[in-house]
LOPA-69349 format. One line per field, with one value per residue (C-alpha): residue in three letters; x, y, z. Coordinates in steps of 0.05 Angstrom, whole numbers, plus 32768, in hexadecimal, padded with zeros to 4 digits. Example, Ala and Ser with C-alpha at 12.3 -4.5 7.8 and 13.67 -1.06 7.14 Angstrom:
! LOPA-69349
resn ALA SER
xx 80F6 8111
yy 7FA6 7FEB
zz 809C 808F
END
This chain:
! LOPA-69349
resn MET ILE LEU ASP LEU ALA ALA ALA VAL CYS LEU VAL ALA GLY ALA LEU LEU SER LEU ALA ALA GLY ILE ALA LEU ILE ARG PHE PRO ASP LEU LEU SER ARG MET HIS ALA ALA THR LYS PRO GLN VAL LEU GLY LEU LEU LEU VAL LEU LEU GLY CYS ALA LEU ARG LEU ARG THR THR VAL ASP ILE THR THR LEU VAL LEU VAL GLY ALA PHE GLN LEU ALA THR THR PRO VAL ALA ALA HIS MET VAL GLY ARG ALA ALA TYR ARG ASP GLY LEU ARG ARG ASP ASP LEU LEU LEU VAL ASP GLU LEU ALA GLY HIS HIS ASP ARG ARG ASP ASP GLY GLY ARG PRO ALA THR
xx 7DFA 7E43 7E66 7E3A 7E4F 7E90 7E90 7E70 7EAB 7EE1 7EBC 7EB4 7EFD 7F1B 7EF2 7F07 7F54 7F52 7F32 7F67 7F97 7F6F 7F75 7FBF 7FCE 7FB3 7FCC 8011 8052 8079 8077 8096 8066 8028 8047 8044 7FF8 7FEC 8010 8002 7FBE 7FA7 7FB6 7FA4 7F5D 7F54 7F64 7F2A 7EF9 7F0E 7F08 7EC6 7EA9 7EBE 7E9E 7E5E 7E60 7E77 7E81 7EB8 7EBF 7EB2 7EF0 7F1D 7F15 7F20 7F5E 7F7D 7F6E 7F85 7FC8 7FD9 7FD1 7FF9 802E 802A 801E 8064 808C 8069 8077 80BF 80C3 80A4 80CF 810E 80F8 80E1 812B 8154 812B 8135 80EA 80F4 80FD 8139 8122 80F6 8124 8145 8166 8182 819A 819F 81D1 81F8 81F1 81D8 81BD 8198 8183 8177 8148 8166 816A 81B1 81D2 81E8 822C
yy 7F5B 7F6C 7F44 7F61 7FA2 7F99 7F82 7FBC 7FEC 7FC2 7FC3 800C 801F 7FEB 8014 8054 8037 8026 8067 8088 805D 806F 80B6 80B1 8095 80D2 8103 80EE 8110 80D7 808A 8079 809D 807F 803C 8040 8055 8019 7FE9 7FFC 8019 7FF1 7FAC 7FC2 7FDF 7F97 7F72 7F99 7F8B 7F3F 7F44 7F65 7F32 7EF5 7F0F 7F1B 7ED0 7EAB 7E6A 7E44 7E3D 7E8B 7E9A 7E6A 7E88 7ED1 7EBB 7EA4 7EE6 7F09 7EDA 7EE3 7F2D 7F32 7F05 7F28 7F77 7F77 7F56 7F7B 7FBF 7FB1 7F99 7FDF 8005 7FE4 7FEB 8035 8044 8028 8054 8090 8093 80B4 80FA 8103 813D 811D 80E8 80F8 80B2 8091 8051 802C 8061 8058 80A7 80C1 8104 811B 8162 818A 81C0 81F3 81C6 81C0 817A 816C 815B
zz 813F 8158 811C 80EE 810C 8109 80C3 80AB 80CB 80B3 806B 8071 808B 8051 801C 8036 803A 7FEC 7FDD 8002 7FD3 7F90 7F9F 7FB4 7F6A 7F4A 7F7C 7F91 7F63 7F54 7F3D 7F85 7FB5 7F87 7F93 7FD5 7FD0 7FA2 7FDB 801F 8028 7FF0 800E 804E 803A 800E 804C 807D 8040 803F 8093 8092 8056 8079 80BD 8093 806F 80AA 807B 807E 802A 8028 805F 804A 7FFF 801D 8042 800A 7FDE 8018 8019 7FD6 7FD8 800D 7FDF 7FAC 7FB9 7FD4 7F9D 7F65 7F8A 7F96 7F4E 7F33 7F62 7F45 7F03 7F14 7F2D 7EFB 7EC7 7EE7 7EEF 7F3F 7F55 7F79 7F94 7FC3 7FD9 801A 801C 7FD4 7FF8 7FAE 7F97 7FD2 7FD9 801B 8017 8059 805F 809B 80A2 8075 8038 803C 803F 807E 8090
END
């Protein structure tokens, strides 16, 4: 009974995080923000869904499969996001007005409260 309740909470929380990631993909203004939304909450949402499934199924074969799915997701998503981000940066598909620090260009543009470059 308690494990079923925990599974339900994990499934609902994971689904809500994945929904939030999907909405953010539509609403965020630039590629780098969308890339962040596609990786962080989506991966956590998937891991919560996998945990909920594991708590509900409780067989060794199913849990092993779910662990492998989660491990491959954790191994591939950061690499893919990094490569997409680097390619987007090189192609100029970024909004410089949204960046506070541009570490790839070596240019640090920290702004104070008035919108002027900090000295």
